[in-house]
C-alpha positions as CSV (number, residue, x, y, z in Angstrom):
1,X,0.1,-0.1,-0.1
2,X,0.9,3.5,-0.2
3,X,3.3,5.3,2.3
4,X,1.5,6.3,5.5
5,X,0.7,10.0,5.8
6,X,-0.3,11.4,9.0
7,X,-3.5,13.4,8.6
8,X,-5.3,14.4,12.0
9,X,-9.0,14.7,12.5
10,X,-8.8,18.6,12.4
11,X,-6.9,18.6,9.3
12,X,-9.2,16.1,7.4
13,X,-12.3,17.9,8.6
14,X,-11.0,21.2,7.9
15,X,-9.9,20.2,4.5
16,X,-12.7,18.1,3.2
17,X,-15.5,19.9,4.6
18,X,-14.6,23.4,6.1
19,X,-16.6,25.3,3.9
20,X,-19.5,23.1,3.9
21,X,-19.5,22.8,7.5
22,X,-19.8,26.8,8.0
23,X,-22.1,27.3,4.9
24,X,-25.1,27.7,7.6
25,X,-23.0,30.2,9.7
26,X,-25.0,33.5,10.2
27,X,-28.4,31.9,9.5
28,X,-31.3,33.7,11.0
29,X,-34.8,33.7,11.3
30,X,-36.7,35.2,8.4
31,X,-39.2,38.0,8.5
32,X,-43.0,37.8,7.9
33,X,-42.5,38.7,4.3
34,X,-39.8,36.3,3.9
35,X,-42.1,33.8,5.1
36,X,-44.8,34.5,2.7
37,X,-42.0,34.3,0.0
38,X,-40.6,31.0,1.1
39,X,-44.2,29.5,1.4
40,X,-44.6,30.3,-2.3
41,X,-46.9,33.3,-2.0
42,X,-46.4,36.2,-4.3
43,X,-43.5,34.8,-6.1
44,X,-41.7,36.4,-8.9
45,X,-39.0,35.0,-11.3
46,X,-35.7,34.8,-9.4
47,X,-37.4,35.0,-6.2
48,X,-36.3,33.0,-3.1
49,X,-38.7,30.3,-4.2
50,X,-36.4,29.5,-7.0
51,X,-33.2,29.3,-5.1
52,X,-32.4,26.0,-3.5
53,X,-30.4,25.7,-0.7
54,X,-27.8,23.1,0.6
55,X,-27.9,20.5,3.2
56,X,-26.8,21.3,7.0
57,X,-23.7,21.2,8.8
58,X,-24.8,18.2,10.4
59,X,-25.3,16.4,7.2
60,X,-21.9,17.4,5.7
61,X,-20.3,16.5,8.8
62,X,-21.8,12.9,8.6
63,X,-20.3,12.8,5.2
64,X,-16.8,14.0,6.1
65,X,-16.6,11.8,9.2
66,X,-17.6,8.5,7.4
67,X,-14.4,8.9,5.4
68,X,-12.4,10.1,8.1
69,X,-13.4,7.3,10.2
70,X,-12.3,4.7,7.6
71,X,-9.3,6.5,7.0
72,X,-8.3,6.1,10.5
73,X,-9.0,2.6,10.6
74,X,-6.9,1.9,7.8
75,X,-3.9,3.6,8.9
76,X,-1.9,0.7,10.0
77,X,-1.8,-0.4,6.2
78,X,-1.3,3.0,4.9
79,X,-4.0,5.7,4.1
80,X,-6.7,4.3,1.5
81,X,-8.1,7.6,1.6
82,X,-6.1,10.7,0.2
83,X,-6.5,14.0,1.8
84,X,-5.0,16.6,-0.4
85,X,-6.1,20.2,-0.7
86,X,-9.9,20.2,0.4
87,X,-9.7,16.5,1.0
88,X,-10.7,15.8,-2.7
89,X,-8.4,13.7,-5.0
90,X,-11.3,13.1,-7.4
91,X,-11.4,16.6,-9.1
92,X,-14.8,17.4,-7.9
93,X,-15.5,21.2,-7.0
94,X,-16.5,22.5,-3.6
95,X,-15.9,21.4,-0.2
96,X,-17.1,18.0,0.9
97,X,-16.2,16.7,-2.5
98,X,-15.7,12.9,-2.3
99,X,-11.9,11.6,-1.9
100,X,-10.9,8.6,-3.9
101,X,-8.8,5.7,-2.8
102,X,-5.2,5.4,-3.8
103,X,-4.5,2.6,-5.9
104,X,-1.2,0.5,-6.4
105,X,-2.0,-0.9,-9.9
106,X,-4.0,0.8,-12.6
107,X,-5.1,-1.2,-15.6
108,X,-6.5,-0.3,-18.9
109,X,-9.8,-2.5,-19.4
110,X,-9.0,-2.6,-23.2
111,X,-5.4,-2.7,-23.4
112,X,-4.6,-4.6,-20.2
113,X,-7.6,-6.7,-19.3
114,X,-8.7,-7.0,-23.0
115,X,-12.5,-6.0,-22.7
116,X,-14.1,-5.1,-26.0
117,X,-15.3,-1.7,-26.1
118,X,-17.6,-2.2,-29.1
119,X,-20.1,-4.4,-26.8
120,X,-19.5,-7.5,-28.9
121,X,-18.3,-9.6,-25.8
122,X,-19.5,-9.6,-22.1
123,X,-17.1,-8.3,-19.5
124,X,-17.5,-11.5,-17.8
125,X,-15.4,-13.3,-20.3
126,X,-12.2,-10.9,-19.7
127,X,-12.4,-9.4,-16.0
128,X,-11.3,-12.5,-13.8
129,X,-9.3,-13.2,-10.7
130,X,-6.1,-11.8,-12.3
131,X,-7.2,-8.3,-12.7
132,X,-9.6,-8.2,-9.4
133,X,-7.0,-8.1,-7.0
134,X,-6.2,-5.9,-3.8
135,X,-5.2,-2.5,-4.6
136,X,-6.2,-2.6,-8.3
137,X,-7.9,0.0,-10.2
138,X,-9.5,-0.8,-13.6
139,X,-10.2,2.2,-16.1
140,X,-12.6,1.8,-18.9
141,X,-12.0,4.2,-22.0
142,X,-15.0,5.4,-23.8
143,X,-17.0,2.6,-25.4
144,X,-19.8,0.1,-24.9
145,X,-19.3,-2.8,-22.6
146,X,-21.6,-5.7,-22.7
147,X,-23.0,-7.0,-19.4
148,X,-25.1,-10.3,-19.2
149,X,-26.4,-11.8,-16.1
150,X,-24.7,-11.3,-12.8
151,X,-21.2,-9.9,-12.7
152,X,-19.4,-10.4,-9.3
153,X,-16.8,-7.8,-8.7
154,X,-15.7,-8.8,-5.1
155,X,-12.2,-8.1,-3.6
156,X,-11.1,-8.3,0.0
157,X,-9.3,-5.0,0.1
158,X,-9.0,-1.9,-2.2
159,X,-10.5,-2.1,-5.7
160,X,-12.1,0.2,-8.3
161,X,-13.8,0.0,-11.6
162,X,-14.2,3.6,-13.2
163,X,-14.8,5.2,-16.6
164,X,-11.8,7.3,-18.0
165,X,-11.9,10.9,-16.6
166,X,-13.3,10.0,-13.2
167,X,-10.6,12.1,-11.6
168,X,-12.4,15.3,-13.0
169,X,-16.0,14.3,-12.8
170,X,-18.4,16.3,-10.8
171,X,-21.6,15.0,-12.5
172,X,-22.7,11.8,-14.0
173,X,-21.7,11.3,-17.8
174,X,-24.1,11.6,-20.6
175,X,-24.6,8.8,-23.1
176,X,-22.3,9.2,-26.3
177,X,-19.0,8.4,-27.7
178,X,-17.1,10.1,-24.6
179,X,-18.6,7.8,-22.1
180,X,-17.9,4.5,-20.6
181,X,-21.3,2.7,-21.3
182,X,-22.2,-0.6,-19.5
183,X,-24.8,-1.9,-21.7
184,X,-27.3,-4.6,-20.6
185,X,-27.8,-7.5,-23.0
186,X,-31.4,-7.7,-24.7
187,X,-33.4,-10.1,-22.8
188,X,-31.2,-10.2,-19.9
189,X,-31.5,-9.2,-16.0
190,X,-28.1,-7.8,-15.5
191,X,-26.5,-6.5,-12.3
192,X,-22.9,-5.7,-11.2
193,X,-22.2,-6.8,-7.5
194,X,-19.3,-4.6,-6.6
195,X,-17.9,-5.5,-3.0
196,X,-14.8,-4.3,-1.4
197,X,-13.6,-2.9,2.0
198,X,-12.3,0.3,0.3
199,X,-13.7,0.7,-3.2
200,X,-14.8,2.9,-5.9
201,X,-17.3,2.4,-8.8
202,X,-17.6,5.7,-10.8
203,X,-18.1,7.6,-14.0
204,X,-20.3,5.0,-16.0
205,X,-23.4,5.2,-18.0
206,X,-25.6,2.2,-17.2
207,X,-27.5,1.6,-20.2
208,X,-30.6,-0.7,-20.2
209,X,-32.4,0.6,-23.6
210,X,-31.9,-3.0,-25.3
211,X,-35.3,-4.6,-25.5
212,X,-36.4,-6.8,-22.5
213,X,-33.3,-5.6,-20.4
214,X,-32.5,-4.2,-16.9
215,X,-29.6,-3.4,-15.1
216,X,-28.5,-2.4,-11.5
217,X,-25.4,-2.1,-9.3
218,X,-25.2,-3.3,-5.8
219,X,-22.6,-1.5,-3.6
220,X,-21.4,-3.5,-0.8
221,X,-19.1,-2.5,1.8
222,X,-17.0,-3.9,4.7
223,X,-15.4,-0.6,5.1
224,X,-16.1,2.6,3.1
225,X,-17.0,2.0,-0.5
226,X,-18.5,4.6,-3.1
227,X,-20.5,4.5,-6.2
228,X,-20.7,7.8,-7.8
229,X,-21.1,9.6,-11.3
230,X,-23.5,7.2,-12.6
231,X,-26.3,7.7,-14.9
232,X,-28.9,5.0,-15.8
233,X,-30.7,5.3,-19.1
234,X,-33.5,3.5,-20.5
235,X,-36.7,1.7,-19.1
236,X,-36.8,-1.8,-17.4
237,X,-39.1,-3.4,-19.8
238,X,-38.6,-7.1,-18.6
239,X,-40.8,-6.9,-15.8
240,X,-44.4,-8.1,-15.7
241,X,-46.2,-11.4,-15.5
242,X,-43.6,-14.0,-14.5
243,X,-41.3,-11.8,-12.7
244,X,-41.9,-11.6,-8.8
245,X,-41.0,-8.7,-6.6
246,X,-38.1,-10.7,-5.0
247,X,-36.4,-10.7,-8.3
248,X,-36.7,-6.9,-8.9
249,X,-33.5,-5.3,-10.2
250,X,-32.9,-2.0,-8.5
251,X,-30.7,0.4,-10.3
252,X,-28.9,1.1,-7.1
253,X,-28.7,-1.2,-3.9
254,X,-26.6,-0.5,-1.0
255,X,-25.4,-3.0,1.4
256,X,-22.9,-2.0,4.2
257,X,-22.0,-4.3,6.9
258,X,-22.1,-3.3,10.5
259,X,-19.8,-0.3,11.3
260,X,-19.3,0.3,7.5
261,X,-20.5,2.7,5.1
262,X,-21.8,2.3,1.4
263,X,-22.3,5.5,-0.5
264,X,-24.1,6.5,-3.7
265,X,-23.1,10.0,-4.8
266,X,-24.5,11.8,-7.8
267,X,-26.3,8.7,-9.2
268,X,-29.2,9.7,-11.3
269,X,-32.1,8.0,-13.2
270,X,-35.2,9.4,-15.0
271,X,-38.2,7.3,-16.2
272,X,-36.4,3.9,-15.4
273,X,-39.3,2.0,-14.6
274,X,-42.9,1.4,-15.8
275,X,-45.6,2.8,-13.8
276,X,-47.7,0.4,-11.9
277,X,-45.3,-2.4,-12.1
278,X,-44.2,-2.5,-8.3
279,X,-45.7,-6.1,-7.7
280,X,-44.3,-7.7,-10.7
281,X,-40.7,-6.9,-10.6
282,X,-40.7,-3.0,-10.8
283,X,-37.9,-1.6,-8.6
284,X,-37.1,1.4,-6.5
285,X,-34.3,3.6,-7.7
286,X,-32.3,3.0,-4.6
287,X,-33.0,-0.1,-2.3
288,X,-31.6,-0.4,1.1
289,X,-33.0,-3.5,2.7
290,X,-32.0,-6.5,5.0
291,X,-28.7,-6.9,3.3
292,X,-27.5,-3.3,5.0
293,X,-26.6,-3.5,8.8
294,X,-24.4,-0.4,8.4
295,X,-24.8,3.1,6.9
296,X,-26.2,3.6,3.4
297,X,-25.5,7.3,2.4
298,X,-27.3,8.8,-0.6
299,X,-26.1,12.2,-1.7
300,X,-27.2,14.7,-4.5
301,X,-28.8,11.8,-6.4
302,X,-31.9,12.2,-8.6
303,X,-34.8,9.8,-9.1
304,X,-37.7,10.7,-11.3
305,X,-40.5,8.3,-12.2
306,X,-39.2,5.0,-10.6
307,X,-41.8,2.2,-10.8
308,X,-41.3,2.0,-7.0
309,X,-40.0,4.3,-4.2
310,X,-37.2,6.8,-5.1
311,X,-35.6,5.5,-2.0
312,X,-36.8,2.3,-0.2
313,X,-34.9,2.4,3.2
314,X,-37.7,1.4,5.5
315,X,-36.8,-2.4,5.9
316,X,-33.1,-2.3,7.0
317,X,-31.6,-2.6,10.6
318,X,-29.0,-0.3,9.5
319,X,-29.1,3.7,8.8
320,X,-30.3,5.5,5.8
321,X,-29.0,9.0,5.2
322,X,-30.1,11.2,2.4
323,X,-28.2,14.3,1.6
324,X,-29.6,16.6,-1.1
325,X,-31.0,15.5,-4.4
326,X,-34.4,15.4,-6.0
327,X,-37.0,13.0,-5.9
328,X,-39.8,13.5,-8.4
329,X,-43.0,11.5,-9.3
330,X,-41.6,8.1,-8.2
331,X,-44.3,5.6,-7.5
332,X,-45.4,4.8,-3.7
333,X,-43.1,7.3,-2.1
334,X,-40.5,9.6,-2.8
335,X,-38.1,8.7,0.2
336,X,-39.1,6.0,2.7
337,X,-36.8,5.5,5.9
338,X,-37.2,5.2,9.8
339,X,-35.6,5.1,13.1
340,X,-32.8,6.8,14.9
341,X,-29.6,7.5,12.9
342,X,-31.8,7.9,9.7
343,X,-32.6,11.1,8.1
344,X,-33.0,13.5,4.8
345,X,-31.6,16.7,4.8
346,X,-31.7,19.4,2.0
347,X,-33.9,17.3,-0.2
348,X,-36.5,18.5,-3.0
349,X,-39.5,16.4,-3.6
350,X,-42.2,16.9,-6.1
351,X,-45.5,14.9,-6.8
352,X,-47.4,16.3,-9.7
353,X,-49.0,14.0,-11.9
354,X,-49.6,16.7,-14.6
355,X,-46.1,16.8,-15.2
356,X,-45.2,13.4,-15.5
357,X,-43.5,12.6,-19.1
358,X,-42.5,9.0,-18.8
359,X,-43.7,5.6,-20.1
360,X,-47.5,5.0,-19.6
361,X,-47.8,1.1,-20.2
362,X,-48.8,-0.7,-16.9
363,X,-51.4,1.9,-16.0
364,X,-49.8,5.3,-15.7
365,X,-48.1,7.1,-12.9
366,X,-50.4,7.2,-9.7
367,X,-53.2,5.2,-11.3
368,X,-52.4,1.9,-9.8
369,X,-50.7,2.8,-6.6
370,X,-51.0,5.9,-4.2
371,X,-47.8,7.9,-3.6
372,X,-46.4,9.8,-0.9
373,X,-43.8,12.4,-0.2
374,X,-41.7,11.1,2.8
375,X,-43.1,7.7,4.4
376,X,-41.7,6.7,7.8
377,X,-42.0,3.2,8.7
378,X,-40.0,0.2,9.3
379,X,-42.3,-2.1,7.1
380,X,-43.4,-5.8,8.2
381,X,-39.8,-7.4,8.6
382,X,-39.9,-6.9,12.4
383,X,-36.7,-4.7,12.7
384,X,-37.0,-2.9,15.9
385,X,-35.4,0.4,15.4
386,X,-35.8,3.0,17.9
387,X,-37.6,6.0,16.8
388,X,-35.9,9.2,16.0
389,X,-35.9,10.0,12.2
390,X,-35.2,13.4,11.2
391,X,-36.4,15.5,8.0
392,X,-34.6,18.7,7.7
393,X,-34.4,21.3,5.3
394,X,-36.8,19.7,3.0
395,X,-38.7,21.2,0.2
396,X,-42.0,19.3,-0.6
397,X,-44.4,20.1,-3.1
398,X,-47.7,18.5,-4.2
399,X,-49.6,19.8,-7.3
400,X,-51.7,17.0,-8.8
401,X,-52.3,13.2,-8.3
402,X,-53.9,10.5,-10.2
403,X,-56.8,8.2,-9.2
404,X,-55.1,6.6,-6.4
405,X,-54.2,9.7,-4.9
406,X,-51.7,10.4,-2.2
407,X,-51.2,9.4,1.6
408,X,-49.7,12.5,2.5
409,X,-46.7,14.8,1.6
410,X,-45.4,13.4,4.8
411,X,-46.7,10.2,6.5
412,X,-45.8,8.2,9.4
413,X,-47.1,4.8,9.5
414,X,-47.8,3.2,12.8
415,X,-44.6,1.2,12.5
416,X,-42.6,4.3,12.3
417,X,-41.3,5.8,15.5
418,X,-40.6,9.4,16.3
419,X,-40.1,12.0,13.6
420,X,-38.5,15.5,13.9
421,X,-39.4,17.8,11.0
422,X,-37.2,21.0,11.0
423,X,-36.7,24.0,8.9
424,X,-38.9,22.4,6.1
425,X,-41.2,23.9,3.5
426,X,-44.3,22.0,2.6
427,X,-46.5,23.2,-0.3
428,X,-49.5,21.0,-0.6
429,X,-52.3,22.0,-3.0
430,X,-54.4,19.1,-2.4
431,X,-57.4,19.4,0.3
432,X,-56.1,16.9,2.6
433,X,-53.5,16.9,5.6
434,X,-49.9,17.7,4.9
435,X,-48.6,15.6,7.6
436,X,-50.4,12.4,8.8
437,X,-49.2,10.2,11.6
438,X,-50.9,6.9,12.5
439,X,-51.1,5.9,16.0
440,X,-48.3,3.5,17.1
441,X,-49.0,0.0,15.9
442,X,-51.6,1.0,13.5
443,X,-51.4,0.4,9.7
444,X,-51.2,-2.6,7.5
445,X,-47.9,-4.0,9.2
446,X,-49.2,-4.0,12.8
447,X,-45.8,-3.5,14.2
448,X,-45.0,-0.7,16.9
449,X,-41.5,0.4,16.8
450,X,-39.7,1.2,19.9
451,X,-40.2,4.5,21.7
452,X,-40.1,7.6,21.3
453,X,-43.1,8.0,19.0
454,X,-43.7,11.5,19.2
455,X,-44.0,14.0,16.2
456,X,-42.0,17.4,16.5
457,X,-42.3,20.3,13.9
458,X,-40.1,23.4,14.4
459,X,-39.1,26.5,12.2
460,X,-41.1,25.3,9.1
461,X,-43.6,26.8,6.7
462,X,-47.0,25.4,5.4
463,X,-48.8,26.6,2.7
464,X,-51.4,25.2,0.1
465,X,-55.1,24.8,-0.4
466,X,-56.5,22.8,2.8
467,X,-59.8,23.8,4.2
468,X,-59.6,21.4,7.2
469,X,-56.8,19.7,9.0
470,X,-53.2,20.6,8.0
471,X,-51.3,18.2,10.6
472,X,-53.1,15.1,11.9
473,X,-51.4,13.1,14.6
474,X,-53.0,10.3,16.4
475,X,-51.9,8.6,19.8
476,X,-48.5,10.1,19.8
477,X,-47.8,11.6,23.2
478,X,-45.4,14.6,23.6
479,X,-45.8,15.8,20.0
480,X,-45.2,19.5,19.7
481,X,-45.3,22.2,17.0
482,X,-43.1,25.4,17.5
483,X,-41.9,28.4,15.6
484,X,-43.9,27.6,12.4
485,X,-46.0,29.4,10.1
486,X,-49.3,27.9,8.5
487,X,-49.8,30.3,5.6
488,X,-52.8,28.4,4.5
489,X,-55.9,30.7,3.9
490,X,-58.3,30.5,6.9
491,X,-56.1,28.3,9.1
492,X,-56.3,28.2,12.7
493,X,-55.1,26.4,15.9
494,X,-58.0,23.9,14.7
495,X,-56.1,23.0,11.7
496,X,-53.6,21.1,14.1
497,X,-54.7,17.8,15.4
498,X,-53.0,15.7,18.0
499,X,-50.3,18.0,18.9
500,X,-49.7,20.6,21.3
501,X,-49.2,24.1,19.8
502,X,-46.2,25.7,21.5
503,X,-44.6,29.2,21.1
504,X,-43.9,31.1,17.9
505,X,-46.8,29.4,15.9
506,X,-48.7,31.6,13.6
507,X,-51.6,30.9,11.2
508,X,-53.2,32.5,8.1
509,X,-51.9,34.3,5.0
510,X,-50.6,37.1,7.2
511,X,-49.0,35.2,10.0
512,X,-46.3,36.9,11.5
513,X,-44.9,34.2,13.9
514,X,-42.7,31.3,13.0
515,X,-41.4,30.4,9.7
516,X,-38.0,29.0,8.2
517,X,-34.8,29.4,10.5
518,X,-32.6,28.9,7.6
519,X,-34.4,29.5,4.3
520,X,-31.1,29.3,2.2
521,X,-30.8,25.7,3.3
522,X,-34.2,24.5,2.1
523,X,-34.2,22.1,-0.8
524,X,-31.6,20.7,-3.1
525,X,-28.9,22.8,-4.9
526,X,-29.1,20.5,-7.9
527,X,-31.8,20.4,-10.5
528,X,-33.0,18.1,-13.4
529,X,-31.4,20.2,-16.3
530,X,-28.2,17.9,-16.2
531,X,-30.4,15.0,-17.2
532,X,-30.5,14.2,-20.8
533,X,-34.1,13.8,-22.5
534,X,-35.5,10.2,-21.4
535,X,-34.9,7.5,-23.9
536,X,-37.4,4.7,-23.9
537,X,-37.2,1.1,-25.2
538,X,-39.3,0.0,-27.8
539,X,-41.9,-1.5,-25.7
540,X,-41.6,1.0,-23.0
541,X,-45.1,2.8,-23.4
542,X,-47.1,4.9,-25.5
543,X,-46.4,8.7,-25.9
544,X,-42.7,8.4,-26.2
545,X,-42.5,7.9,-29.9
546,X,-45.1,10.7,-30.4
547,X,-42.7,13.3,-28.2
548,X,-39.8,12.4,-30.1
549,X,-41.6,13.3,-33.5
550,X,-42.7,16.5,-32.0
551,X,-39.1,17.2,-31.0
552,X,-38.0,16.2,-34.4
553,X,-40.5,18.6,-36.5
554,X,-39.5,21.3,-34.1
555,X,-35.7,20.8,-34.9
556,X,-36.5,20.9,-38.5
557,X,-38.8,24.0,-38.4
558,X,-35.8,25.6,-36.6
559,X,-33.4,24.4,-38.9
560,X,-35.2,25.7,-41.8
561,X,-35.5,29.0,-40.2
562,X,-31.9,29.5,-39.9
563,X,-31.0,28.1,-43.2
564,X,-33.5,30.2,-45.2
565,X,-33.4,33.2,-42.7
566,X,-33.7,36.1,-44.9
567,X,-36.4,34.3,-47.3
568,X,-38.9,33.1,-44.8
569,X,-38.2,35.3,-41.6
570,X,-41.5,37.4,-42.0
571,X,-43.5,34.3,-43.1
572,X,-42.6,31.9,-40.2
573,X,-41.7,34.0,-37.2
574,X,-45.1,34.1,-35.6
575,X,-45.5,30.4,-36.0
576,X,-42.2,29.5,-34.9
577,X,-42.6,31.6,-31.7
578,X,-46.0,29.8,-31.1
579,X,-44.3,26.5,-31.4
580,X,-41.3,27.1,-29.6
581,X,-43.4,28.7,-26.5
582,X,-45.8,25.8,-26.6
583,X,-43.1,23.0,-26.7
584,X,-40.9,24.6,-23.9
585,X,-44.0,25.4,-21.8
586,X,-44.7,21.6,-21.8
587,X,-41.0,20.4,-21.5
588,X,-39.8,23.2,-19.4
589,X,-42.6,23.2,-16.7
590,X,-40.8,20.6,-14.4
591,X,-37.4,22.4,-14.6
592,X,-39.2,25.7,-13.6
593,X,-41.0,24.0,-10.7
594,X,-37.4,22.8,-9.4
595,X,-35.6,26.0,-9.9
596,X,-33.6,24.7,-12.8
597,X,-30.9,26.8,-14.7
């Protein structure tokens, strides 16, 4: 291993996360007018509503400490986490950017290992035990690398598989000739099982556009393993009759051993599943289940239109920690987790069926299953996790829903323990509660988590169209709301049920009490503009081909205008303006809602 370098806790924390840890310094309580603005009232272009924040110091510290702890544990063998300026050897920008392991041996996947970059031969046939050794990094040049079935990439030590250019990457690569693309074979359920004590799987496009294909990665860790800068394209279209839920291929599964960390960073997927397919092989974008007994960290990721939860983390004995990211129109729930040690911080959640642009075969989004924003539950597997989940700095927006409706923007099932909601903005344009908490033991599972069970809300803003109860809590003693502004027209103390109303709580459009403590922290700092237009398999669903044809027509019109500008300017200018405005209104609505570039 590389030569030991003495790096103190203070040095590492200062280098890797100093700016991030101090980003919230100087946060102050907003005024009544700022409260109105942050709640989405009287918004104008470029206002605070359109500016997303960043996760808290606590979230950034959790990220930095996971790396520092592993680094310290490995000091006896030499550092596996390099801490250069800013603690970042991957080229990512900004404090808190992830470090990369140091490797003793670097292999070119084509020249040294013999992989076929044209996709003619599966990587199974070339990557064997001689390549997968402790201290080895395999670098894949741009190209298409075929994947069929299950590929085991397991090393007891330090190991990496990366696309070329991973050192400079600060976002997932886009499909094309400059990307290392792992392509699922048609008619195949594929997965890469990547496991190490110190590991890195990074800078790949995971391509499941072949007919009847699906693909995913499992990030397994006995120490500290990262999967980062990974983009999923195409729809899993080999689910359905004959494919059980237990065989679902989640795009990204995290499995950390007790005391270890498995991290997904900047992993994105857009319309990767078929709506209504949850019980026949449709998968959540991120799965954290019984295979995880350590800490699963999900940072600055995007899931839009998954066939199951954006993050399904309610059935693990370990911790699920979600930092930033955007979670939009996923089936069942956007985020699902529970218990002390698990939290979501700085996230943006959107449910709006009117803006769903994905495949429709299978029943359509929210037409087979109801959905939720955040769901706190421990499921029916009997894991006895003490209550204490946290939702902090969240921006949750609910517009329209389908026939199956919504449980709630924030739903706490009877199996879920305590939940702390802090510095959150919830905009709910449906006439039903924004927070709904069942009594302990109620709900479909019948389980009750260990105490505490109370719900607390502080420094938050609620707005929307409710005419009745806004917060509904059942049978949870010591539940308390403080320093919160309910800007819903006509709201009053009667709008809060089952909670004690403490100090600093205001009601009505003109409320002057309560509000966001740190509005600049609310929501994700990212947006969906970095995602390419969704690409569908031939059997993915109706509507996709029609949209592509419309886009093609628009491109031809615009091309014609530029090609013959002087001849047809006055004849077609008006028509072009109408077409462009109409198309952009449809395709740009979601980006505008999320505060995109």
